[in-house]
C-alpha positions in Angstrom: 29.4 -41.1 -2.0 27.3 -40.6 -5.1 27.2 -37.0 -6.5 24.5 -36.5 -9.4 21.7 -38.4 -7.6 20.5 -35.3 -5.7 21.5 -32.6 -8.3 18.9 -29.7 -9.0 20.2 -30.2 -12.6 21.7 -33.4 -13.5 22.2 -32.6 -16.9 24.4 -30.1 -16.7 25.5 -29.1 -12.8 27.8 -26.0 -12.5 29.8 -27.3 -10.0 30.7 -31.0 -9.4 32.6 -31.9 -5.9 33.4 -35.6 -5.7 35.1 -37.4 -2.5 37.1 -34.0 -2.0 39.8 -34.5 0.8 41.6 -31.5 2.5 44.4 -33.4 5.0 47.3 -30.7 6.7 50.0 -32.7 8.2 51.0 -32.3 12.0 54.7 -32.0 11.9 57.1 -32.8 15.3 60.0 -32.3 16.1 63.4 -30.2 14.7 63.2 -32.3 11.6 59.6 -31.6 11.2 58.5 -35.2 10.8 55.1 -35.9 9.8 53.1 -37.4 13.1 49.5 -37.2 12.0 47.2 -35.7 9.8 44.5 -32.9 10.1 41.4 -34.1 8.2 39.8 -30.9 7.7 37.7 -32.3 4.6 37.1 -35.8 4.6 35.5 -37.2 1.9 32.9 -34.4 0.4 31.0 -34.9 -2.4 28.1 -32.8 -3.7 27.2 -30.5 -6.8 25.4 -27.1 -7.8 23.3 -26.1 -10.1 23.6 -22.8 -11.9 21.6 -20.0 -10.5 21.2 -22.1 -7.4 22.2 -21.2 -3.6 23.5 -24.1 -1.7 23.7 -23.4 1.8 26.4 -25.0 3.8 26.1 -24.9 8.0 28.0 -26.6 10.9 29.7 -25.7 14.1 32.9 -23.5 14.0 35.8 -26.4 13.5 33.7 -28.4 11.2 35.8 -27.7 8.4 33.3 -25.4 6.2 36.0 -22.7 5.6 38.5 -25.1 4.4 36.3 -26.8 2.2 35.3 -23.4 1.1 38.7 -21.9 0.2 39.5 -25.1 -1.5 36.9 -24.8 -3.9 38.2 -21.3 -4.7 41.6 -22.9 -5.1 43.7 -21.1 -2.0 43.9 -24.3 -0.2 45.8 -27.2 -1.9 43.5 -30.3 -1.8 44.6 -33.6 -1.0 42.6 -35.8 -3.4 39.3 -35.7 -5.0 37.8 -34.1 -7.9 36.2 -30.7 -8.4 34.8 -29.9 -11.8 33.3 -26.4 -12.8 31.5 -26.5 -15.9 32.2 -29.8 -16.6 36.2 -28.9 -16.5 38.5 -30.4 -13.7 40.1 -27.3 -11.9 43.1 -29.4 -10.7 44.6 -29.3 -14.3 44.2 -25.4 -14.4 47.7 -23.3 -13.8 49.3 -20.3 -14.6 47.7 -18.2 -17.1 45.2 -20.7 -17.6 44.1 -20.7 -14.0 44.2 -17.0 -13.9 42.0 -16.5 -17.1 39.6 -19.1 -15.4 39.6 -17.4 -12.1 37.0 -15.4 -13.7 34.3 -17.9 -13.2 34.2 -17.9 -9.5 35.1 -15.4 -6.9 34.8 -15.1 -3.0 33.2 -13.2 -0.3 35.3 -13.3 2.9 33.5 -13.4 6.1 35.8 -10.2 7.7 34.9 -7.3 5.7 37.4 -5.2 7.5 40.6 -7.6 6.9 39.3 -8.5 3.0 40.0 -5.0 2.0 43.3 -3.3 1.1 43.2 -0.5 3.7 46.1 1.2 1.6 44.0 1.5 -1.4 40.9 3.4 -2.5 37.5 1.6 -3.3 37.6 2.5 -6.6 41.0 0.8 -6.9 40.1 -2.3 -5.2 37.0 -3.1 -7.4 39.0 -2.1 -10.8 41.7 -3.9 -10.2 39.7 -7.1 -11.3 38.8 -5.0 -14.3 42.5 -4.6 -15.5 43.7 -8.0 -14.6 40.9 -9.7 -16.6 41.2 -6.8 -19.1 37.7 -6.1 -18.8 37.9 -2.2 -19.4 39.4 -0.5 -22.6 40.5 2.6 -20.9 40.6 4.6 -17.5 37.0 6.3 -18.1 35.5 2.7 -19.3 37.0 1.5 -15.6 35.5 4.2 -13.9 32.1 4.1 -15.1 32.0 0.1 -14.7 33.3 0.7 -10.9 30.6 3.1 -10.5 28.1 1.0 -12.0 29.2 -1.8 -9.7 28.8 0.4 -6.5 25.3 1.6 -7.6 24.3 -2.2 -8.0 25.3 -3.1 -4.2 23.3 0.1 -2.6 26.4 2.4 -2.7 26.9 5.8 -4.3 29.4 6.0 -7.3 31.0 9.0 -5.4 32.2 6.2 -2.7 34.7 5.1 -5.1 37.4 8.0 -4.1 37.0 6.6 -0.4 38.8 4.3 1.6 37.8 1.3 3.4 38.1 2.9 6.9 35.5 5.0 5.9 32.8 2.7 5.3 30.8 0.8 8.0 31.1 -2.7 8.3 28.0 -3.4 6.2 29.2 -0.9 3.4 32.5 -2.7 3.6 30.5 -5.9 2.4 28.9 -4.2 -0.3 32.0 -3.1 -1.6 33.5 -6.9 -1.3 30.4 -7.9 -3.1 30.8 -5.5 -5.8 34.6 -6.3 -6.1 33.2 -10.2 -6.7 30.8 -9.0 -9.1 33.2 -7.0 -11.1 34.2 -10.0 -13.5 30.7 -11.4 -14.1 31.3 -14.6 -12.4 29.1 -17.5 -12.5 29.7 -19.0 -9.2 30.5 -16.8 -6.0 31.4 -18.8 -2.8 30.1 -16.9 0.4 32.2 -17.8 3.5 29.9 -16.5 6.2 29.5 -13.1 4.5 27.5 -11.9 7.2 28.4 -13.2 10.7 30.3 -10.2 11.4 27.3 -7.7 11.0 24.8 -6.8 13.0 21.3 -8.5 12.6 19.8 -5.5 10.8 22.7 -5.3 8.3 22.4 -9.0 8.1 19.2 -9.2 6.8 20.1 -6.1 4.2 22.9 -8.0 2.7 21.0 -11.3 2.2 18.3 -9.4 0.3 21.0 -7.8 -1.8 22.6 -11.1 -2.3 19.3 -12.6 -3.1 18.5 -9.5 -5.9 21.6 -9.7 -7.4 21.0 -13.2 -8.3 17.8 -12.6 -9.7 19.3 -10.2 -12.1 22.6 -11.9 -12.8 21.9 -15.6 -12.6 24.6 -16.2 -10.2 24.9 -19.5 -8.0 26.2 -19.2 -4.2 27.6 -21.4 -2.0 26.8 -19.9 1.5 28.8 -21.0 4.2 27.4 -19.9 7.5 26.9 -21.4 11.5 23.4 -20.0 11.7 20.9 -22.1 10.3 18.3 -19.8 10.3 20.2 -17.6 8.0 21.2 -20.4 5.7 17.4 -21.2 5.3 16.5 -17.7 4.3 18.7 -17.9 1.2 19.4 -21.5 0.0 17.3 -23.8 -2.0 19.2 -26.8 -0.8 21.5 -26.8 2.9 24.1 -29.4 3.4 25.1 -30.0 7.2 29.0 -30.7 8.0 30.3 -32.3 10.8 34.0 -33.1 11.8 34.7 -32.7 7.5 31.9 -34.8 6.2 28.4 -34.2 4.9 25.8 -35.5 7.0 22.7 -34.2 5.7 21.8 -32.5 2.3 18.3 -31.8 1.3 15.6 -29.4 0.4 16.2 -26.0 3.0 12.7 -26.2 4.1 12.9 -30.4 4.6 16.4 -29.9 6.4 15.2 -27.3 9.0 11.2 -28.3 9.5 11.9 -32.2 9.2 16.1 -32.8 10.1 16.9 -36.5 9.8 20.2 -36.3 11.5 20.5 -35.8 15.3 23.3 -33.1 14.8 20.8 -31.4 12.5 18.1 -31.7 15.1 20.5 -30.1 17.5 21.4 -27.4 15.3 17.6 -26.6 14.3 16.7 -26.7 17.9 19.4 -23.7 18.7 17.1 -21.6 16.5 15.1 -18.9 18.0 11.3 -19.0 18.4 9.1 -16.2 19.0 6.0 -18.0 19.7 6.1 -20.0 22.6 3.6 -22.6 21.4 6.1 -23.4 18.3 9.2 -23.4 20.5 11.2 -27.0 20.0 12.8 -28.4 22.7 16.3 -27.3 23.1 18.9 -30.4 22.4 22.3 -29.4 24.4 25.0 -31.6 22.8 27.6 -33.2 25.4 31.0 -32.4 25.1 33.5 -31.0 22.2 33.7 -31.9 18.8 36.4 -34.5 18.4 39.9 -33.9 17.3 39.9 -34.1 13.3 43.7 -35.6 13.8 41.9 -38.7 15.6 38.3 -38.9 14.4 35.8 -41.5 16.1 35.3 -44.9 14.5 31.9 -45.4 13.6 29.5 -42.6 13.2 31.8 -39.3 13.7 29.2 -37.8 15.6 28.3 -40.8 18.1 30.5 -39.7 21.2 28.1 -36.5 21.3 24.8 -38.0 19.9 21.8 -38.6 22.3 20.4 -41.5 20.9 23.8 -43.7 19.7 23.6 -47.0 19.7 25.9 -49.7 19.6 26.1 -50.0 16.1 26.8 -46.3 15.6 30.3 -46.9 17.5 31.5 -49.3 15.2 29.8 -49.1 11.6 30.1 -46.1 9.5 26.5 -45.0 8.5 26.0 -45.3 4.7 25.2 -42.3 2.8 21.3 -42.8 1.7 18.4 -41.0 0.6 15.7 -40.4 3.4 13.3 -38.8 1.6 12.8 -37.5 -2.3 16.2 -35.6 -2.6 16.6 -35.8 1.1 19.8 -37.4 2.1 21.6 -38.0 5.5 24.3 -40.6 6.5 22.7 -41.9 10.0 21.4 -45.8 11.1 18.9 -44.0 12.7 17.5 -41.3 10.0 14.4 -43.5 9.2 12.9 -43.0 13.0 10.7 -40.1 13.3 12.7 -38.2 16.2 10.9 -35.1 17.5 12.9 -31.7 17.6 
C-alpha cells in the first residue's frame, strides 16, 4: 500500500506508518502453545502532516485502539515501520526512548481511570515536567502547571485537588493539560469524548481545535462516531477488521463515501431535517473474528452489494478521486446513501 501518495505534506510528513502489523498470539493448553494469531492491525499504512488532524473511525473491535497504542509505543508491533519526523521509532530504547517521548503524548478514553486517584492534579501534570527536566525548580513547576490548567479552561487553584473532585469533562481537560505539558508535536486521542455527555463533547472538541491553532500540534483522533470525527478532522481514515478500507478528505468521505462499510457508518449519522435524512443501511451479522478473517475482501460477509469476486479477490487499494482512496472492487460505482 502506498504511503506518501495521499499525504497532505508529502515533503516532510510528521508521522509515517508503513505496513504496520500487530498480531497477538492465541495460546492453548498447559504448555501455552500458540494455536493462532489475533490480527488486530494487519498491514496499515498512512501518514500525518504536522499540525493536521487525521480521524480514525470504525466499529468496536476493528483495531483502532490497538493501532493508537502501537503508535504510542504502548503495544509491541509485529512488523512494519513507524517513522516520527523521519526517524524509525523502533530504534528508540532506554534513555533515548524516554527523551523522545516528549514528541508524542496520548489522551485516553476514560477520564476516570487515566488519572491516578492518589495524586493531586498539580503532581499529575507536573510529573512530566520533572521527568523531562522542564522546570528549574518547584516554583517554576507550579507556575507551569497553573498555566497549563488555565490553557484548558480550568482554574490554577485546582492544582491542589484530587481527580475525584472533578466532573468527567474536567478530568478530560486535566488529561489534555498533562499531554500538553511536554509540548508534544503529536497527540494521539483515543476516543477522548466517547465517555462524556454530548454538550461536554462539543466543549472538548472546541478546546482541542483551539489548542491546535495556538500550538500547531497534530492529532490522530480515534472515535467510533463519524459525525464527531468529521467535525474535527481534515482527513478521515476508516478501519475494518484491522485494515484501512477508505481514506480521504473528511467532507468527501462523509458526503460521498466510496466503500460500502463507510456508507453504512454514514447512514447511521442522525439527521435533524427529514428531507435530507439518508436511508439507513443495516449491516447483517457481526464483525468476523480477527483470528480467522474472511478470504478476499474482509467486509464481504456483511456487504449488501458483494459480488463473487469479493469473496475470492483481495481488493486493491486505489485512488478513486483526488486524494480519496478506498479498498473496494465496487468503489467506482455511485451508490446512494
